C-alpha positions as CSV (number, residue, x, y, z in Angstrom):
1,M,-1.8,-13.8,-18.2
2,S,-0.4,-13.1,-21.8
3,H,-0.2,-10.1,-24.0
4,Q,-2.5,-11.5,-26.3
5,E,-5.3,-13.0,-23.4
6,L,-4.9,-8.8,-22.4
7,G,-5.4,-7.5,-26.0
8,N,-9.0,-6.5,-26.0
9,V,-8.3,-4.0,-22.6
10,Q,-8.0,-0.9,-24.6
11,L,-5.9,1.4,-23.1
12,Q,-7.4,4.9,-23.1
13,P,-5.8,8.3,-23.5
14,Q,-6.2,10.5,-20.3
15,S,-7.1,13.5,-20.0
16,P,-0.7,15.4,4.8
17,A,6.1,18.3,21.2
18,R,4.5,14.7,18.1
19,R,0.9,14.1,19.8
20,N,0.4,17.3,18.2
21,M,2.4,16.3,14.8
22,L,0.3,13.6,14.5
23,R,-3.2,14.8,15.5
24,S,-3.5,16.6,12.7
25,S,-2.5,14.0,10.3
26,A,-4.0,13.7,7.2
27,M,-6.8,11.2,6.8
28,L,-7.8,9.7,3.8
29,L,-11.3,8.7,4.5
30,G,-13.7,11.7,5.5
31,A,-10.7,13.6,7.6
32,S,-9.7,16.9,6.9
33,L,-6.4,17.5,5.3
34,L,-4.9,20.6,6.7
35,A,-2.6,22.7,5.0
36,S,0.1,25.4,6.1
37,D,0.9,28.4,4.3
38,S,3.2,29.7,7.0
39,M,6.4,31.2,5.6
40,G,9.7,29.9,6.8
41,A,11.8,26.5,7.6
42,V,10.1,23.8,8.8
43,A,11.7,23.0,12.3
44,V,12.9,19.8,13.4
45,G,10.2,17.8,15.1
46,Q,7.5,20.1,13.5
47,H,4.8,18.2,11.6
48,A,4.5,19.9,8.3
49,Q,0.7,19.1,6.8
50,P,0.0,17.9,3.0
51,A,-0.7,21.4,1.0
52,T,-2.4,22.2,-2.4
53,R,-0.3,24.0,-4.5
54,N,-2.0,27.3,-3.2
55,G,-1.7,26.3,0.5
56,N,-5.4,25.6,0.9
57,S,-7.2,23.1,3.1
58,A,-8.4,20.0,1.4
59,T,-10.1,16.7,2.0
60,P,-9.5,14.2,-0.7
61,N,-12.7,13.1,-2.7
62,I,-12.5,9.4,-1.8
63,R,-15.4,7.5,0.1
64,R,-15.4,4.8,2.4
65,R,-15.4,0.7,2.0
66,M,-13.9,0.8,-1.2
67,I,-12.5,-2.3,-2.9
68,G,-9.1,-2.6,-4.3
69,F,-7.4,-4.9,-6.8
70,M,-3.6,-5.8,-6.0
71,L,-1.1,-5.3,-9.3
72,A,1.2,-7.5,-8.1
73,H,4.6,-6.9,-9.9
74,E,6.0,-10.2,-8.4
75,Q,4.3,-12.2,-10.8
76,F,3.5,-10.1,-14.1
77,T,5.2,-7.5,-16.4
78,V,4.8,-3.6,-16.4
79,P,3.3,-3.6,-19.9
80,E,0.8,-6.6,-18.1
81,L,-0.3,-4.5,-15.3
82,L,-0.8,-1.4,-16.9
83,Q,-3.6,-3.6,-18.7
84,L,-5.0,-5.2,-15.8
85,G,-5.1,-1.7,-14.1
86,V,-7.3,-0.3,-16.8
87,A,-9.1,-3.4,-16.4
88,A,-9.7,-2.6,-13.2
89,E,-10.9,0.4,-13.5
90,Q,-13.3,-0.1,-16.0
91,A,-14.4,-3.3,-14.0
92,G,-15.5,-0.8,-11.0
93,F,-12.3,-1.3,-8.5
94,D,-12.0,1.9,-6.6
95,L,-8.4,1.1,-6.1
96,L,-5.1,-0.1,-7.2
97,A,-2.4,-1.0,-4.6
98,T,0.9,-2.7,-5.9
99,S,4.0,-4.0,-4.1
100,D,7.2,-1.7,-4.5
101,H,10.1,-4.6,-4.5
102,F,13.5,-4.4,-5.1
103,Q,13.0,-8.7,-5.5
104,P,10.2,-11.2,-6.0
105,W,9.6,-13.2,-2.7
106,Q,10.1,-16.1,-4.1
107,T,12.1,-17.0,-7.4
108,N,9.5,-18.6,-9.3
109,E,7.1,-15.5,-9.1
110,G,9.5,-14.7,-11.8
111,H,9.6,-10.6,-12.2
112,S,10.3,-7.4,-10.1
113,S,9.9,-4.0,-11.9
114,E,9.7,-0.3,-10.3
115,A,5.9,0.3,-9.3
116,W,6.5,4.3,-9.3
117,V,7.4,4.1,-13.0
118,T,3.8,1.6,-13.1
119,Y,1.7,4.4,-11.8
120,G,3.3,7.1,-13.9
121,A,2.3,5.3,-17.0
122,L,-0.8,3.7,-15.5
123,G,-2.3,7.5,-14.3
124,Q,-2.3,8.4,-17.8
125,H,-4.5,5.5,-19.2
126,T,-7.0,6.0,-16.2
127,Q,-9.5,8.3,-15.2
128,H,-10.6,8.1,-11.2
129,I,-9.1,5.4,-9.8
130,W,-6.9,5.6,-6.4
131,M,-3.4,3.9,-6.6
132,G,-0.3,3.7,-4.4
133,T,1.9,1.2,-2.8
134,T,1.2,-1.6,-0.4
135,V,4.7,-0.9,0.4
136,T,7.2,1.4,-0.3
137,C,10.1,1.3,2.4
138,P,11.8,5.0,2.6
139,T,14.6,4.4,4.8
140,F,17.4,2.2,3.1
141,R,17.0,1.6,-0.8
142,Y,15.2,4.6,-1.0
143,N,16.3,7.8,1.0
144,P,12.7,9.1,2.3
145,A,13.6,12.7,0.5
146,V,13.6,11.0,-2.7
147,V,10.3,9.5,-1.8
148,A,9.0,12.7,-1.2
149,E,9.9,13.9,-4.6
150,A,8.9,10.9,-6.3
151,F,5.2,10.7,-5.0
152,A,5.0,14.9,-5.4
153,T,5.4,14.4,-8.9
154,L,2.8,11.4,-9.2
155,T,0.1,13.8,-7.7
156,Q,0.9,16.2,-10.9
157,L,0.3,13.2,-13.2
158,S,-2.9,11.9,-11.3
159,P,-4.1,14.6,-9.0
160,G,-5.9,13.6,-5.9
161,R,-6.1,9.8,-6.9
162,I,-2.3,8.7,-4.9
163,F,-1.6,7.5,-1.7
164,L,1.7,6.4,-0.3
165,G,1.7,3.2,1.8
166,V,5.0,2.7,3.8
167,G,6.6,-0.3,5.8
168,S,10.1,-0.9,7.5
169,G,10.7,-3.3,4.2
170,E,12.6,-6.7,3.9
171,A,15.7,-8.2,3.6
172,L,15.2,-9.8,-0.2
173,N,15.2,-5.5,-0.8
174,E,17.0,-3.6,1.2
175,E,19.9,-5.9,2.2
176,A,19.7,-7.0,-0.9
177,A,20.4,-3.6,-2.6
178,T,22.3,-1.7,-0.4
179,G,24.1,-4.2,2.0
180,E,22.1,-3.3,5.1
181,W,19.9,-4.7,7.4
182,P,19.7,-3.9,11.0
183,K,17.6,-5.0,13.7
184,W,13.8,-4.4,13.9
185,T,14.0,-1.6,16.1
186,E,16.6,0.8,14.2
187,R,14.0,0.3,11.1
188,S,11.1,1.0,13.3
189,E,12.5,4.2,14.4
190,R,14.2,5.0,10.8
191,L,10.5,4.4,9.2
192,V,8.9,6.6,12.0
193,E,11.3,9.4,11.3
194,A,11.3,9.3,7.5
195,T,7.6,9.7,7.5
196,E,8.3,13.0,9.4
197,V,10.6,13.8,6.7
198,I,8.5,13.1,3.8
199,R,5.4,15.2,5.3
200,Q,8.1,18.0,5.8
201,L,8.8,18.3,2.2
202,W,5.5,17.8,1.2
203,S,4.6,21.0,2.6
204,G,6.7,22.9,0.0
205,Q,8.5,24.8,2.8
206,P,12.3,24.4,2.9
207,V,13.0,21.8,5.4
208,S,16.2,21.7,7.9
209,H,15.7,18.6,9.8
210,K,18.9,17.3,11.8
211,G,17.7,13.7,13.0
212,K,19.1,10.3,14.5
213,Y,19.2,8.7,11.0
214,Y,18.4,11.6,8.1
215,N,19.8,15.2,7.7
216,V,17.9,17.2,5.0
217,N,18.0,20.9,4.2
218,A,16.0,21.5,1.0
219,K,12.6,21.9,0.0
220,L,10.3,20.5,-2.9
221,Y,9.8,23.1,-5.7
222,D,6.8,21.2,-7.0
223,P,5.2,19.8,-3.7
224,P,2.1,17.7,-4.1
225,T,-0.7,18.8,-6.0
226,E,-3.4,17.4,-3.7
227,P,-2.7,15.8,-0.3
228,I,-1.0,12.8,-0.1
229,P,-2.6,10.2,2.5
230,L,0.4,8.5,4.1
231,L,-0.6,4.9,5.3
232,M,1.5,2.9,7.6
233,A,1.9,-1.5,7.0
234,A,1.8,-3.5,9.9
235,N,2.0,-7.3,10.9
236,G,2.2,-7.3,14.4
237,P,1.2,-6.1,17.7
238,K,4.3,-3.3,18.0
239,A,4.1,-2.1,14.4
240,M,0.4,-2.2,14.6
241,R,0.7,0.3,17.4
242,R,2.9,2.5,15.9
243,S,0.7,2.4,12.7
244,G,-1.8,3.9,14.7
245,Q,0.0,6.5,16.3
246,Y,2.2,7.5,13.3
247,G,0.0,6.8,9.7
248,D,-2.9,8.2,8.6
249,G,-4.0,4.7,8.1
250,L,-3.4,1.2,8.1
251,I,-2.5,-2.0,5.7
252,T,-2.2,-5.4,7.0
253,D,-3.6,-8.6,6.5
254,P,-6.9,-10.1,7.7
255,K,-4.8,-12.3,10.7
256,T,-3.2,-9.4,12.0
257,W,-6.1,-7.2,11.9
258,K,-8.5,-9.5,13.6
259,E,-6.0,-10.3,16.4
260,H,-4.0,-6.9,16.9
261,K,-6.8,-4.3,15.8
262,A,-6.6,-3.2,19.6
263,E,-3.1,-2.3,19.4
264,W,-4.0,0.2,16.3
265,E,-6.7,1.9,17.7
266,A,-4.5,2.2,21.2
267,G,-1.5,4.0,19.3
268,A,-4.1,6.1,16.9
269,R,-5.4,7.6,20.3
270,T,-2.4,8.2,22.0
271,A,-1.5,10.6,19.1
272,G,-4.9,12.4,19.5
273,K,-6.2,10.5,16.7
274,D,-10.0,9.0,16.1
275,P,-9.5,5.7,14.5
276,G,-13.2,5.3,13.7
277,K,-12.0,7.8,11.2
278,M,-8.9,6.5,9.5
279,P,-8.7,4.4,6.6
280,V,-7.8,0.7,7.0
281,L,-6.8,-1.6,3.5
282,V,-6.3,-4.9,4.5
283,E,-5.1,-7.5,1.7
284,Q,-7.4,-10.4,0.8
285,F,-6.2,-13.2,-1.3
286,V,-8.8,-14.9,-3.4
287,A,-9.2,-17.3,-6.2
288,V,-11.8,-17.6,-8.9
289,G,-11.8,-21.2,-9.7
290,G,-11.6,-24.6,-8.1
291,E,-8.6,-26.6,-6.6
292,Q,-6.4,-26.7,-8.9
293,D,-6.9,-22.8,-9.3
294,V,-6.1,-22.1,-6.0
295,R,-3.1,-24.3,-5.8
296,N,-1.4,-23.2,-8.6
297,S,-1.7,-19.5,-7.1
298,A,-0.4,-20.7,-3.5
299,E,2.7,-22.6,-5.2
300,L,3.5,-18.3,-5.9
301,W,2.6,-17.0,-2.7
302,R,3.9,-19.9,-0.3
303,F,5.9,-17.6,1.8
304,I,2.8,-15.9,3.2
305,P,2.6,-17.4,6.6
306,K,5.6,-17.1,7.5
307,A,6.4,-13.9,5.6
308,F,6.8,-11.6,8.6
309,T,7.7,-14.0,11.2
310,E,10.6,-15.3,9.8
311,Y,11.2,-15.0,6.0
312,Y,11.4,-11.1,5.7
313,N,14.8,-11.6,7.3
314,V,16.1,-13.7,4.1
315,R,18.2,-11.9,1.2
316,D,17.6,-14.7,-1.0
317,P,14.0,-15.1,-3.3
318,Q,15.4,-18.7,-4.2
319,K,16.1,-19.6,-0.4
320,I,12.6,-18.0,0.7
321,E,11.2,-20.6,-1.7
322,E,13.2,-23.6,-0.8
323,M,12.4,-22.9,3.0
324,A,8.8,-21.8,2.1
325,D,8.2,-25.5,0.0
326,A,9.7,-27.4,3.0
327,E,8.3,-25.9,5.8
328,V,4.8,-24.9,5.1
329,P,1.7,-27.2,3.5
330,L,0.5,-25.8,0.6
331,Q,-3.0,-26.3,1.7
332,K,-2.3,-23.6,4.8
333,V,-1.5,-21.1,2.3
334,Y,-5.0,-20.6,1.1
335,S,-7.0,-21.9,4.0
336,E,-8.5,-18.7,5.0
337,W,-9.2,-17.5,1.1
338,P,-12.7,-17.7,-0.7
339,V,-12.3,-20.1,-3.3
340,S,-15.0,-20.3,-5.8
341,T,-17.0,-19.4,-9.1
342,D,-20.0,-19.0,-6.8
343,P,-20.0,-15.1,-5.9
344,G,-21.5,-16.1,-2.5
345,P,-17.9,-16.9,-0.7
346,H,-16.6,-13.7,-2.0
347,I,-19.3,-11.6,-1.1
348,K,-19.1,-13.1,2.5
349,K,-15.9,-12.5,2.8
350,V,-15.5,-8.7,1.8
351,N,-18.5,-7.9,3.8
352,E,-17.3,-9.7,6.8
353,L,-13.9,-7.5,6.5
354,F,-15.9,-4.4,6.2
355,D,-18.0,-5.0,9.2
356,S,-14.6,-5.4,11.2
357,G,-14.1,-2.1,10.4
358,A,-11.6,-2.3,7.5
359,T,-12.5,0.5,4.8
360,I,-10.2,-0.5,1.8
361,V,-10.8,-4.6,0.9
362,N,-7.7,-5.1,-1.4
363,I,-8.3,-8.2,-3.7
364,H,-5.3,-10.6,-4.8
365,S,-5.4,-13.0,-6.8
366,G,-2.4,-15.2,-7.7
367,Q,-3.8,-16.7,-10.5
368,V,-2.4,-16.9,-14.5
369,D,-5.4,-15.0,-15.4
370,Q,-6.2,-11.9,-13.9
371,K,-8.8,-10.8,-16.3
372,R,-10.8,-13.7,-15.2
373,V,-10.7,-12.7,-11.7
374,I,-11.3,-8.9,-12.7
375,E,-14.1,-9.5,-14.6
376,F,-16.2,-11.8,-12.1
377,Y,-15.6,-9.3,-8.9
378,G,-16.7,-6.5,-11.8
379,R,-20.2,-8.4,-12.6
380,E,-20.6,-10.7,-9.9
381,V,-19.0,-9.1,-6.5
382,I,-18.7,-5.6,-6.5
383,P,-22.5,-4.4,-7.2
384,R,-23.7,-6.8,-4.7
385,V,-21.2,-6.2,-1.5
386,N,-22.5,-3.9,1.7
387,R,-21.1,-0.3,1.0
388,G,-22.8,0.4,4.7
């Protein structure tokens, strides 16, 4: 979408032994988030609860069955994304998610700017919509202490509206920026330890953490002004169980959710949590239009069917694009997307995901005309889905 096409969207100024650690994790939707008000350092292995500035317990003001909109940093510039975020809030979306990449997945997507900066700006031009990453990798390119500080800072700008999505990363970001890309076992261990560090720092207490991968001796002098839900991404059975055990909620795709939901639920129960009270964000690609619209969109997201089985290990976006062009039939990319200007298929897909247990359906369109998608969903879909 061009800046001219976005010009009529006006920016408005604005006015939380390990089983016990996880049992009390913050839950984004409806679960209480407990805050610690004890003094002294947080010891290694303890779980520091997210706290408000005054140390009191808090529950995020957020409802179940939310509809999100994906801000694609791979495809658009930050000024365009700001306009789209404002338009999405005005259209009735509940949440804005965004990728957090150093490079795009494919060269032809064309962009990759800093997601945290976008949210800092966007928070000043929106009033109530939730915002978070799907996902940030807090293990190589970002140190977990820096992630903790950055998202605590975002809560100062947008109190009660920030969530953090975390994952084990992709080579196109982590290896490209740091030269490091170990096997999945290490990356998964790092992710679990990193989330522990982040939660400890969010308590506002002094932290003395000496772990397998990270050593932190510090405190955040400006801890979160509101509890920050920490959702963990997963795209396979082992990751699903890990996310249930160590996350406050889940970020995944429709296929993984359908096939491995039981693994996630088992992981949550292992940690003493009720999966029925935890948020589940499922990203659903859509196209508002016809065959040519969806084919043009799918060309930019052709890697998707093999993203987390093969291409996540490839450092170069140009190589990913070439491999996807050669290996992935275009129709396979969008075979499960609702593609129509009739709201019926879109409403049906959103309701199916809600009925399957998803609590946040995150709408992602690869179309150039994002405003068309936002307005269509705001007018024809969001008012008609089953909020339960």
